[in-house]
Biopython code that builds the backbone (N, CA, C, O; Angstrom):
import numpy as np
from Bio.PDB.StructureBuilder import StructureBuilder

atoms = [
    (1, "MET", "N", (-19.121, -19.649, -6.470)),
    (1, "MET", "CA", (-19.768, -20.827, -5.937)),
    (1, "MET", "C", (-18.726, -21.921, -5.667)),
    (1, "MET", "O", (-17.754, -22.063, -6.409)),
    (2, "VAL", "N", (-18.941, -22.669, -4.624)),
    (2, "VAL", "CA", (-18.075, -23.790, -4.265)),
    (2, "VAL", "C", (-18.497, -25.004, -5.086)),
    (2, "VAL", "O", (-19.690, -25.223, -5.297)),
    (3, "ASP", "N", (-17.530, -25.795, -5.552)),
    (3, "ASP", "CA", (-17.840, -27.026, -6.278)),
    (3, "ASP", "C", (-18.578, -27.989, -5.362)),
    (3, "ASP", "O", (-18.358, -28.009, -4.151)),
    (4, "LYS", "N", (-19.467, -28.797, -5.966)),
    (4, "LYS", "CA", (-20.254, -29.750, -5.189)),
    (4, "LYS", "C", (-20.357, -31.076, -5.915)),
    (4, "LYS", "O", (-20.240, -31.143, -7.139)),
    (5, "VAL", "N", (-20.580, -32.139, -5.136)),
    (5, "VAL", "CA", (-20.807, -33.483, -5.677)),
    (5, "VAL", "C", (-21.991, -34.092, -4.935)),
    (5, "VAL", "O", (-22.379, -33.617, -3.868)),
    (6, "LEU", "N", (-22.558, -35.144, -5.511)),
    (6, "LEU", "CA", (-23.685, -35.833, -4.895)),
    (6, "LEU", "C", (-23.187, -37.116, -4.248)),
    (6, "LEU", "O", (-22.524, -37.931, -4.891)),
    (7, "THR", "N", (-23.510, -37.288, -2.985)),
    (7, "THR", "CA", (-23.107, -38.481, -2.249)),
    (7, "THR", "C", (-24.323, -39.129, -1.612)),
    (7, "THR", "O", (-25.368, -38.500, -1.444)),
    (8, "ALA", "N", (-24.169, -40.392, -1.263)),
    (8, "ALA", "CA", (-25.234, -41.158, -0.620)),
    (8, "ALA", "C", (-24.596, -42.401, -0.019)),
    (8, "ALA", "O", (-23.375, -42.561, -0.024)),
    (9, "ASN", "N", (-25.449, -43.275, 0.496)),
    (9, "ASN", "CA", (-25.009, -44.593, 0.944)),
    (9, "ASN", "C", (-25.797, -45.627, 0.164)),
    (9, "ASN", "O", (-27.011, -45.512, 0.002)),
    (10, "ARG", "N", (-25.083, -46.648, -0.319)),
    (10, "ARG", "CA", (-25.759, -47.739, -1.029)),
    (10, "ARG", "C", (-26.737, -48.406, -0.088)),
    (10, "ARG", "O", (-26.432, -48.646, 1.080)),
    (11, "LEU", "N", (-27.905, -48.701, -0.603)),
    (11, "LEU", "CA", (-28.936, -49.332, 0.211)),
    (11, "LEU", "C", (-28.544, -50.756, 0.598)),
    (11, "LEU", "O", (-28.893, -51.217, 1.684)),
    (12, "THR", "N", (-27.830, -51.451, -0.271)),
    (12, "THR", "CA", (-27.519, -52.860, -0.038)),
    (12, "THR", "C", (-26.530, -53.100, 1.095)),
    (12, "THR", "O", (-26.649, -54.094, 1.813)),
    (13, "ASP", "N", (-25.542, -52.196, 1.272)),
    (13, "ASP", "CA", (-24.517, -52.446, 2.289)),
    (13, "ASP", "C", (-24.108, -51.210, 3.089)),
    (13, "ASP", "O", (-23.274, -51.317, 3.988)),
    (14, "GLY", "N", (-24.663, -50.061, 2.790)),
    (14, "GLY", "CA", (-24.368, -48.846, 3.541)),
    (14, "GLY", "C", (-23.084, -48.146, 3.170)),
    (14, "GLY", "O", (-22.751, -47.123, 3.768)),
    (15, "ILE", "N", (-22.348, -48.665, 2.197)),
    (15, "ILE", "CA", (-21.079, -48.070, 1.790)),
    (15, "ILE", "C", (-21.331, -46.706, 1.141)),
    (15, "ILE", "O", (-22.288, -46.545, 0.383)),
    (16, "ALA", "N", (-20.471, -45.724, 1.438)),
    (16, "ALA", "CA", (-20.568, -44.392, 0.855)),
    (16, "ALA", "C", (-20.301, -44.462, -0.647)),
    (16, "ALA", "O", (-19.379, -45.143, -1.095)),
    (17, "VAL", "N", (-21.118, -43.749, -1.410)),
    (17, "VAL", "CA", (-20.980, -43.707, -2.867)),
    (17, "VAL", "C", (-21.173, -42.277, -3.358)),
    (17, "VAL", "O", (-21.743, -41.436, -2.663)),
    (18, "TRP", "N", (-20.684, -42.017, -4.580)),
    (18, "TRP", "CA", (-20.796, -40.721, -5.228)),
    (18, "TRP", "C", (-21.291, -40.925, -6.643)),
    (18, "TRP", "O", (-21.000, -41.944, -7.269)),
    (19, "LEU", "N", (-22.034, -39.966, -7.143)),
    (19, "LEU", "CA", (-22.567, -40.047, -8.497)),
    (19, "LEU", "C", (-21.490, -39.633, -9.493)),
    (19, "LEU", "O", (-20.844, -38.598, -9.327)),
    (20, "ASP", "N", (-21.299, -40.459, -10.543)),
    (20, "ASP", "CA", (-20.318, -40.096, -11.570)),
    (20, "ASP", "C", (-21.020, -39.530, -12.802)),
    (20, "ASP", "O", (-22.245, -39.411, -12.822)),
    (21, "ALA", "N", (-20.255, -39.186, -13.812)),
    (21, "ALA", "CA", (-20.794, -38.557, -15.018)),
    (21, "ALA", "C", (-21.722, -39.468, -15.809)),
    (21, "ALA", "O", (-22.501, -38.989, -16.633)),
    (22, "ASN", "N", (-21.650, -40.772, -15.570)),
    (22, "ASN", "CA", (-22.530, -41.730, -16.261)),
    (22, "ASN", "C", (-23.781, -42.055, -15.447)),
    (22, "ASN", "O", (-24.518, -42.988, -15.767)),
    (23, "ARG", "N", (-24.010, -41.275, -14.389)),
    (23, "ARG", "CA", (-25.136, -41.486, -13.473)),
    (23, "ARG", "C", (-25.052, -42.822, -12.735)),
    (23, "ARG", "O", (-26.066, -43.397, -12.340)),
    (24, "ALA", "N", (-23.841, -43.292, -12.562)),
    (24, "ALA", "CA", (-23.604, -44.510, -11.791)),
    (24, "ALA", "C", (-23.124, -44.098, -10.402)),
    (24, "ALA", "O", (-22.488, -43.056, -10.240)),
    (25, "TRP", "N", (-23.429, -44.916, -9.412)),
    (25, "TRP", "CA", (-22.953, -44.684, -8.047)),
    (25, "TRP", "C", (-21.631, -45.415, -7.888)),
    (25, "TRP", "O", (-21.580, -46.641, -7.993)),
    (26, "VAL", "N", (-20.563, -44.674, -7.636)),
    (26, "VAL", "CA", (-19.210, -45.222, -7.538)),
    (26, "VAL", "C", (-18.676, -45.067, -6.118)),
    (26, "VAL", "O", (-19.141, -44.214, -5.362)),
    (27, "THR", "N", (-17.704, -45.891, -5.765)),
    (27, "THR", "CA", (-17.181, -45.881, -4.405)),
    (27, "THR", "C", (-15.994, -44.943, -4.200)),
    (27, "THR", "O", (-15.467, -44.849, -3.091)),
    (28, "SER", "N", (-15.571, -44.252, -5.249)),
    (28, "SER", "CA", (-14.448, -43.319, -5.125)),
    (28, "SER", "C", (-14.909, -41.885, -5.358)),
    (28, "SER", "O", (-15.447, -41.562, -6.416)),
    (29, "LEU", "N", (-14.698, -41.046, -4.385)),
    (29, "LEU", "CA", (-14.994, -39.618, -4.521)),
    (29, "LEU", "C", (-14.282, -39.038, -5.736)),
    (29, "LEU", "O", (-14.816, -38.152, -6.404)),
    (30, "GLN", "N", (-13.087, -39.527, -6.026)),
    (30, "GLN", "CA", (-12.290, -38.973, -7.118)),
    (30, "GLN", "C", (-12.944, -39.181, -8.493)),
    (30, "GLN", "O", (-12.568, -38.519, -9.461)),
    (31, "ASP", "N", (-13.908, -40.085, -8.582)),
    (31, "ASP", "CA", (-14.625, -40.335, -9.833)),
    (31, "ASP", "C", (-15.951, -39.581, -9.924)),
    (31, "ASP", "O", (-16.689, -39.733, -10.898)),
    (32, "ALA", "N", (-16.251, -38.773, -8.913)),
    (32, "ALA", "CA", (-17.545, -38.088, -8.849)),
    (32, "ALA", "C", (-17.675, -36.982, -9.894)),
    (32, "ALA", "O", (-16.696, -36.342, -10.280)),
    (33, "LEU", "N", (-18.902, -36.784, -10.334)),
    (33, "LEU", "CA", (-19.253, -35.671, -11.219)),
    (33, "LEU", "C", (-19.266, -34.396, -10.381)),
    (33, "LEU", "O", (-19.899, -34.359, -9.325)),
    (34, "ILE", "N", (-18.582, -33.365, -10.832)),
    (34, "ILE", "CA", (-18.490, -32.109, -10.086)),
    (34, "ILE", "C", (-19.476, -31.101, -10.658)),
    (34, "ILE", "O", (-19.483, -30.834, -11.859)),
    (35, "ALA", "N", (-20.311, -30.541, -9.780)),
    (35, "ALA", "CA", (-21.237, -29.474, -10.168)),
    (35, "ALA", "C", (-20.545, -28.145, -9.885)),
    (35, "ALA", "O", (-20.148, -27.864, -8.754)),
    (36, "ARG", "N", (-20.408, -27.330, -10.935)),
    (36, "ARG", "CA", (-19.686, -26.069, -10.787)),
    (36, "ARG", "C", (-20.591, -24.838, -10.912)),
    (36, "ARG", "O", (-20.107, -23.707, -10.857)),
    (37, "HIS", "N", (-21.900, -25.053, -11.079)),
    (37, "HIS", "CA", (-22.841, -23.925, -11.131)),
    (37, "HIS", "C", (-24.200, -24.374, -10.597)),
    (37, "HIS", "O", (-24.460, -25.571, -10.465)),
    (38, "ALA", "N", (-25.057, -23.414, -10.293)),
    (38, "ALA", "CA", (-26.326, -23.679, -9.613)),
    (38, "ALA", "C", (-27.218, -24.658, -10.374)),
    (38, "ALA", "O", (-27.859, -25.506, -9.753)),
    (39, "GLU", "N", (-27.272, -24.562, -11.690)),
    (39, "GLU", "CA", (-28.116, -25.460, -12.470)),
    (39, "GLU", "C", (-27.640, -26.911, -12.357)),
    (39, "GLU", "O", (-28.450, -27.837, -12.316)),
    (40, "ALA", "N", (-26.338, -27.094, -12.307)),
    (40, "ALA", "CA", (-25.786, -28.446, -12.162)),
    (40, "ALA", "C", (-26.106, -29.013, -10.781)),
    (40, "ALA", "O", (-26.384, -30.205, -10.652)),
    (41, "VAL", "N", (-26.070, -28.178, -9.759)),
    (41, "VAL", "CA", (-26.415, -28.618, -8.404)),
    (41, "VAL", "C", (-27.880, -29.041, -8.364)),
    (41, "VAL", "O", (-28.215, -30.070, -7.777)),
    (42, "THR", "N", (-28.750, -28.252, -8.983)),
    (42, "THR", "CA", (-30.172, -28.597, -9.040)),
    (42, "THR", "C", (-30.373, -29.946, -9.729)),
    (42, "THR", "O", (-31.175, -30.763, -9.276)),
    (43, "ALA", "N", (-29.651, -30.176, -10.815)),
    (43, "ALA", "CA", (-29.747, -31.462, -11.523)),
    (43, "ALA", "C", (-29.295, -32.612, -10.627)),
    (43, "ALA", "O", (-29.924, -33.669, -10.612)),
    (44, "LEU", "N", (-28.209, -32.413, -9.879)),
    (44, "LEU", "CA", (-27.745, -33.454, -8.962)),
    (44, "LEU", "C", (-28.804, -33.752, -7.900)),
    (44, "LEU", "O", (-29.053, -34.913, -7.577)),
    (45, "GLU", "N", (-29.420, -32.710, -7.365)),
    (45, "GLU", "CA", (-30.455, -32.911, -6.350)),
    (45, "GLU", "C", (-31.613, -33.734, -6.896)),
    (45, "GLU", "O", (-32.135, -34.607, -6.201)),
    (46, "GLU", "N", (-32.017, -33.468, -8.126)),
    (46, "GLU", "CA", (-33.125, -34.218, -8.737)),
    (46, "GLU", "C", (-32.740, -35.678, -8.971)),
    (46, "GLU", "O", (-33.543, -36.580, -8.734)),
    (47, "ILE", "N", (-31.530, -35.906, -9.428)),
    (47, "ILE", "CA", (-31.045, -37.279, -9.629)),
    (47, "ILE", "C", (-31.025, -38.014, -8.284)),
    (47, "ILE", "O", (-31.420, -39.177, -8.202)),
    (48, "GLY", "N", (-30.569, -37.338, -7.244)),
    (48, "GLY", "CA", (-30.527, -37.939, -5.916)),
    (48, "GLY", "C", (-31.904, -38.294, -5.394)),
    (48, "GLY", "O", (-32.090, -39.362, -4.810)),
    (49, "LYS", "N", (-32.876, -37.408, -5.596)),
    (49, "LYS", "CA", (-34.252, -37.684, -5.161)),
    (49, "LYS", "C", (-34.808, -38.913, -5.857)),
    (49, "LYS", "O", (-35.468, -39.742, -5.232)),
    (50, "LYS", "N", (-34.541, -39.031, -7.164)),
    (50, "LYS", "CA", (-35.046, -40.179, -7.921)),
    (50, "LYS", "C", (-34.368, -41.467, -7.458)),
    (50, "LYS", "O", (-35.034, -42.488, -7.283)),
    (51, "ALA", "N", (-33.065, -41.428, -7.260)),
    (51, "ALA", "CA", (-32.342, -42.621, -6.804)),
    (51, "ALA", "C", (-32.843, -43.061, -5.427)),
    (51, "ALA", "O", (-32.952, -44.256, -5.155)),
    (52, "TYR", "N", (-33.142, -42.104, -4.572)),
    (52, "TYR", "CA", (-33.694, -42.430, -3.253)),
    (52, "TYR", "C", (-35.088, -43.041, -3.404)),
    (52, "TYR", "O", (-35.394, -44.052, -2.771)),
    (53, "ALA", "N", (-35.929, -42.435, -4.235)),
    (53, "ALA", "CA", (-37.287, -42.940, -4.452)),
    (53, "ALA", "C", (-37.276, -44.338, -5.067)),
    (53, "ALA", "O", (-38.174, -45.140, -4.812)),
    (54, "ASP", "N", (-36.258, -44.624, -5.876)),
    (54, "ASP", "CA", (-36.123, -45.939, -6.514)),
    (54, "ASP", "C", (-35.428, -46.959, -5.610)),
    (54, "ASP", "O", (-35.126, -48.070, -6.046)),
    (55, "ASN", "N", (-35.176, -46.587, -4.362)),
    (55, "ASN", "CA", (-34.530, -47.467, -3.381)),
    (55, "ASN", "C", (-33.140, -47.934, -3.795)),
    (55, "ASN", "O", (-32.763, -49.077, -3.536)),
    (56, "LYS", "N", (-32.383, -47.060, -4.434)),
    (56, "LYS", "CA", (-31.001, -47.387, -4.796)),
    (56, "LYS", "C", (-30.023, -46.918, -3.732)),
    (56, "LYS", "O", (-29.016, -47.577, -3.474)),
    (57, "VAL", "N", (-30.319, -45.774, -3.113)),
    (57, "VAL", "CA", (-29.433, -45.179, -2.121)),
    (57, "VAL", "C", (-30.252, -44.529, -1.012)),
    (57, "VAL", "O", (-31.451, -44.292, -1.155)),
    (58, "VAL", "N", (-29.569, -44.248, 0.100)),
    (58, "VAL", "CA", (-30.165, -43.508, 1.213)),
    (58, "VAL", "C", (-29.197, -42.401, 1.625)),
    (58, "VAL", "O", (-28.053, -42.366, 1.174)),
    (59, "ASP", "N", (-29.667, -41.503, 2.484)),
    (59, "ASP", "CA", (-28.848, -40.403, 3.002)),
    (59, "ASP", "C", (-28.191, -39.617, 1.863)),
    (59, "ASP", "O", (-26.981, -39.393, 1.869)),
    (60, "VAL", "N", (-28.992, -39.209, 0.906)),
    (60, "VAL", "CA", (-28.512, -38.487, -0.278)),
    (60, "VAL", "C", (-28.232, -37.029, 0.092)),
    (60, "VAL", "O", (-29.071, -36.357, 0.693)),
    (61, "ASN", "N", (-27.038, -36.549, -0.275)),
    (61, "ASN", "CA", (-26.653, -35.168, 0.023)),
    (61, "ASN", "C", (-25.752, -34.598, -1.056)),
    (61, "ASN", "O", (-24.932, -35.305, -1.642)),
    (62, "VAL", "N", (-25.915, -33.321, -1.307)),
    (62, "VAL", "CA", (-24.964, -32.580, -2.128)),
    (62, "VAL", "C", (-23.959, -31.990, -1.141)),
    (62, "VAL", "O", (-24.339, -31.313, -0.185)),
    (63, "ILE", "N", (-22.684, -32.250, -1.379)),
    (63, "ILE", "CA", (-21.654, -31.769, -0.453)),
    (63, "ILE", "C", (-20.668, -30.868, -1.177)),
    (63, "ILE", "O", (-20.499, -30.953, -2.394)),
    (64, "GLU", "N", (-20.021, -30.004, -0.408)),
    (64, "GLU", "CA", (-19.022, -29.089, -0.953)),
    (64, "GLU", "C", (-17.657, -29.764, -0.998)),
    (64, "GLU", "O", (-17.243, -30.441, -0.057)),
    (65, "VAL", "N", (-16.972, -29.561, -2.120)),
    (65, "VAL", "CA", (-15.627, -30.102, -2.292)),
    (65, "VAL", "C", (-14.715, -29.016, -2.843)),
    (65, "VAL", "O", (-15.166, -28.017, -3.404)),
    (66, "GLN", "N", (-13.440, -29.240, -2.669)),
    (66, "GLN", "CA", (-12.419, -28.362, -3.233)),
    (66, "GLN", "C", (-11.488, -29.236, -4.048)),
    (66, "GLN", "O", (-11.072, -30.302, -3.595)),
    (67, "GLU", "N", (-11.159, -28.788, -5.250)),
    (67, "GLU", "CA", (-10.213, -29.541, -6.080)),
    (67, "GLU", "C", (-8.843, -28.898, -5.948)),
    (67, "GLU", "O", (-8.660, -27.726, -6.277)),
    (68, "THR", "N", (-7.879, -29.682, -5.461)),
    (68, "THR", "CA", (-6.516, -29.197, -5.283)),
    (68, "THR", "C", (-5.569, -30.163, -5.974)),
    (68, "THR", "O", (-5.504, -31.340, -5.618)),
    (69, "ASN", "N", (-4.835, -29.665, -6.963)),
    (69, "ASN", "CA", (-3.897, -30.492, -7.718)),
    (69, "ASN", "C", (-4.564, -31.748, -8.263)),
    (69, "ASN", "O", (-3.971, -32.827, -8.251)),
    (70, "GLY", "N", (-5.796, -31.608, -8.741)),
    (70, "GLY", "CA", (-6.515, -32.717, -9.342)),
    (70, "GLY", "C", (-7.147, -33.686, -8.359)),
    (70, "GLY", "O", (-7.695, -34.709, -8.771)),
    (71, "VAL", "N", (-7.082, -33.386, -7.056)),
    (71, "VAL", "CA", (-7.650, -34.251, -6.027)),
    (71, "VAL", "C", (-8.840, -33.542, -5.388)),
    (71, "VAL", "O", (-8.743, -32.376, -5.005)),
    (72, "LEU", "N", (-9.960, -34.251, -5.275)),
    (72, "LEU", "CA", (-11.135, -33.696, -4.611)),
    (72, "LEU", "C", (-11.014, -33.875, -3.107)),
    (72, "LEU", "O", (-10.695, -34.962, -2.625)),
    (73, "TRP", "N", (-11.269, -32.803, -2.371)),
    (73, "TRP", "CA", (-11.229, -32.805, -0.910)),
    (73, "TRP", "C", (-12.566, -32.290, -0.396)),
    (73, "TRP", "O", (-12.918, -31.140, -0.659)),
    (74, "PRO", "N", (-13.312, -33.103, 0.325)),
    (74, "PRO", "CA", (-14.535, -32.590, 0.951)),
    (74, "PRO", "C", (-14.178, -31.521, 1.975)),
    (74, "PRO", "O", (-13.152, -31.620, 2.648)),
    (75, "LEU", "N", (-15.014, -30.509, 2.092)),
    (75, "LEU", "CA", (-14.724, -29.428, 3.028)),
    (75, "LEU", "C", (-15.071, -29.791, 4.474)),
    (75, "LEU", "O", (-14.476, -29.248, 5.405)),
    (76, "ARG", "N", (-16.016, -30.693, 4.669)),
    (76, "ARG", "CA", (-16.404, -31.106, 6.019)),
    (76, "ARG", "C", (-15.671, -32.385, 6.427)),
    (76, "ARG", "O", (-15.468, -33.279, 5.607)),
    (77, "LEU", "N", (-15.279, -32.464, 7.694)),
    (77, "LEU", "CA", (-14.580, -33.634, 8.215)),
    (77, "LEU", "C", (-15.412, -34.898, 8.020)),
    (77, "LEU", "O", (-14.877, -35.934, 7.626)),
    (78, "ARG", "N", (-16.707, -34.825, 8.290)),
    (78, "ARG", "CA", (-17.572, -35.997, 8.135)),
    (78, "ARG", "C", (-17.438, -36.581, 6.729)),
    (78, "ARG", "O", (-17.355, -37.798, 6.560)),
    (79, "GLU", "N", (-17.418, -35.722, 5.744)),
    (79, "GLU", "CA", (-17.348, -36.182, 4.356)),
    (79, "GLU", "C", (-15.962, -36.696, 4.002)),
    (79, "GLU", "O", (-15.837, -37.596, 3.172)),
    (80, "ARG", "N", (-14.920, -36.145, 4.613)),
    (80, "ARG", "CA", (-13.571, -36.687, 4.390)),
    (80, "ARG", "C", (-13.484, -38.112, 4.909)),
    (80, "ARG", "O", (-12.895, -38.984, 4.269)),
    (81, "ILE", "N", (-14.076, -38.341, 6.076)),
    (81, "ILE", "CA", (-14.076, -39.691, 6.634)),
    (81, "ILE", "C", (-14.866, -40.624, 5.729)),
    (81, "ILE", "O", (-14.418, -41.738, 5.458)),
    (82, "ARG", "N", (-16.031, -40.194, 5.255)),
    (82, "ARG", "CA", (-16.844, -41.026, 4.371)),
    (82, "ARG", "C", (-16.103, -41.326, 3.068)),
    (82, "ARG", "O", (-16.232, -42.420, 2.519)),
    (83, "ALA", "N", (-15.328, -40.360, 2.574)),
    (83, "ALA", "CA", (-14.608, -40.532, 1.309)),
    (83, "ALA", "C", (-13.461, -41.518, 1.428)),
    (83, "ALA", "O", (-13.137, -42.215, 0.466)),
    (84, "GLN", "N", (-12.844, -41.583, 2.599)),
    (84, "GLN", "CA", (-11.669, -42.429, 2.785)),
    (84, "GLN", "C", (-11.978, -43.737, 3.486)),
    (84, "GLN", "O", (-11.116, -44.610, 3.581)),
    (85, "GLY", "N", (-13.182, -43.878, 3.970)),
    (85, "GLY", "CA", (-13.520, -45.068, 4.728)),
    (85, "GLY", "C", (-13.620, -44.717, 6.191)),
    (85, "GLY", "O", (-13.220, -43.625, 6.593)),
    (86, "PRO", "N", (-14.137, -45.604, 6.985)),
    (86, "PRO", "CA", (-14.305, -45.314, 8.409)),
    (86, "PRO", "C", (-12.953, -45.184, 9.106)),
    (86, "PRO", "O", (-11.913, -45.514, 8.538)),
    (87, "THR", "N", (-12.985, -44.708, 10.319)),
    (87, "THR", "CA", (-11.747, -44.533, 11.085)),
    (87, "THR", "C", (-11.334, -45.809, 11.805)),
    (87, "THR", "O", (-10.380, -45.804, 12.582)),
    (88, "MET", "N", (-12.044, -46.895, 11.551)),
    (88, "MET", "CA", (-11.732, -48.199, 12.153)),
    (88, "MET", "C", (-12.026, -49.289, 11.129)),
    (88, "MET", "O", (-12.616, -49.016, 10.084)),
    (89, "GLU", "N", (-11.620, -50.516, 11.421)),
    (89, "GLU", "CA", (-11.956, -51.632, 10.544)),
    (89, "GLU", "C", (-13.472, -51.738, 10.463)),
    (89, "GLU", "O", (-14.150, -51.720, 11.490)),
    (90, "TYR", "N", (-14.011, -51.850, 9.251)),
    (90, "TYR", "CA", (-15.461, -51.824, 9.079)),
    (90, "TYR", "C", (-15.998, -53.073, 8.396)),
    (90, "TYR", "O", (-16.837, -53.787, 8.945)),
    (91, "ALA", "N", (-15.506, -53.322, 7.203)),
    (91, "ALA", "CA", (-15.995, -54.450, 6.422)),
    (91, "ALA", "C", (-14.844, -54.986, 5.591)),
    (91, "ALA", "O", (-13.924, -54.238, 5.260)),
    (92, "PRO", "N", (-14.876, -56.267, 5.248)),
    (92, "PRO", "CA", (-13.811, -56.833, 4.417)),
    (92, "PRO", "C", (-13.623, -56.021, 3.131)),
    (92, "PRO", "O", (-14.587, -55.699, 2.436)),
    (93, "GLY", "N", (-12.385, -55.705, 2.840)),
    (93, "GLY", "CA", (-12.076, -54.963, 1.618)),
    (93, "GLY", "C", (-12.068, -53.455, 1.789)),
    (93, "GLY", "O", (-11.789, -52.739, 0.828)),
    (94, "TYR", "N", (-12.365, -52.948, 2.978)),
    (94, "TYR", "CA", (-12.397, -51.516, 3.230)),
    (94, "TYR", "C", (-11.445, -51.177, 4.359)),
    (94, "TYR", "O", (-11.682, -51.533, 5.513)),
    (95, "LYS", "N", (-10.363, -50.485, 4.021)),
    (95, "LYS", "CA", (-9.360, -50.107, 5.010)),
    (95, "LYS", "C", (-9.804, -48.859, 5.766)),
    (95, "LYS", "O", (-10.624, -48.090, 5.263)),
    (96, "PRO", "N", (-9.277, -48.653, 6.953)),
    (96, "PRO", "CA", (-9.587, -47.420, 7.686)),
    (96, "PRO", "C", (-9.087, -46.189, 6.927)),
    (96, "PRO", "O", (-8.195, -46.288, 6.084)),
    (97, "ALA", "N", (-9.664, -45.047, 7.232)),
    (97, "ALA", "CA", (-9.321, -43.798, 6.568)),
    (97, "ALA", "C", (-7.856, -43.420, 6.764)),
    (97, "ALA", "O", (-7.252, -43.715, 7.795)),
    (98, "ASP", "N", (-7.301, -42.761, 5.750)),
    (98, "ASP", "CA", (-5.950, -42.231, 5.822)),
    (98, "ASP", "C", (-5.978, -40.992, 6.716)),
    (98, "ASP", "O", (-6.643, -40.013, 6.377)),
    (99, "PRO", "N", (-5.265, -41.010, 7.862)),
    (99, "PRO", "CA", (-5.298, -39.867, 8.799)),
    (99, "PRO", "C", (-4.908, -38.543, 8.156)),
    (99, "PRO", "O", (-5.438, -37.500, 8.538)),
    (100, "GLU", "N", (-3.990, -38.559, 7.185)),
    (100, "GLU", "CA", (-3.583, -37.314, 6.538)),
    (100, "GLU", "C", (-4.705, -36.728, 5.680)),
    (100, "GLU", "O", (-4.844, -35.507, 5.599)),
    (101, "PHE", "N", (-5.507, -37.585, 5.037)),
    (101, "PHE", "CA", (-6.603, -37.106, 4.202)),
    (101, "PHE", "C", (-7.696, -36.460, 5.048)),
    (101, "PHE", "O", (-8.287, -35.457, 4.647)),
    (102, "ILE", "N", (-7.963, -37.038, 6.219)),
    (102, "ILE", "CA", (-9.058, -36.519, 7.032)),
    (102, "ILE", "C", (-8.615, -35.437, 8.004)),
    (102, "ILE", "O", (-9.448, -34.856, 8.699)),
    (103, "ALA", "N", (-7.305, -35.154, 8.066)),
    (103, "ALA", "CA", (-6.801, -34.112, 8.969)),
    (103, "ALA", "C", (-7.396, -32.769, 8.575)),
    (103, "ALA", "O", (-7.532, -32.450, 7.393)),
    (104, "VAL", "N", (-7.741, -32.002, 9.574)),
    (104, "VAL", "CA", (-8.354, -30.675, 9.351)),
    (104, "VAL", "C", (-7.282, -29.634, 9.277)),
    (104, "VAL", "O", (-7.580, -28.454, 9.094)),
]
sb = StructureBuilder()
sb.init_structure("model")
sb.init_model(0)
sb.init_chain("A")
sb.init_seg("    ")
for serial, (resi, resn, name, xyz) in enumerate(atoms, 1):
    if name == "N":
        sb.init_residue(resn, " ", resi, " ")
    sb.init_atom(name, np.array(xyz, "f"), 0.0, 1.0, " ", f" {name:<3s}", serial, name[0])
structure = sb.get_structure()
């Protein structure tokens, strides 16, 4: 099975977030809780449904990641861009994505 993490967008500002081990939504993919088996993925899906129902986040998804040398890399380009920030200036305090991180 491929490792997976739970991602969403904060309802308040649309910024991409990931669920960490404390069930908090964090802005760094590197702090995300990694699901390494089917039961853990199911638990992430349930947590995501509840967070969506409670109006904490939107666009909740479980995504595939690969851990290489201690760094999480989303397998899809869309998720790499979301993890590193947009490809252009977006909001104060958020730099554009690192081209090397999002390179396929």
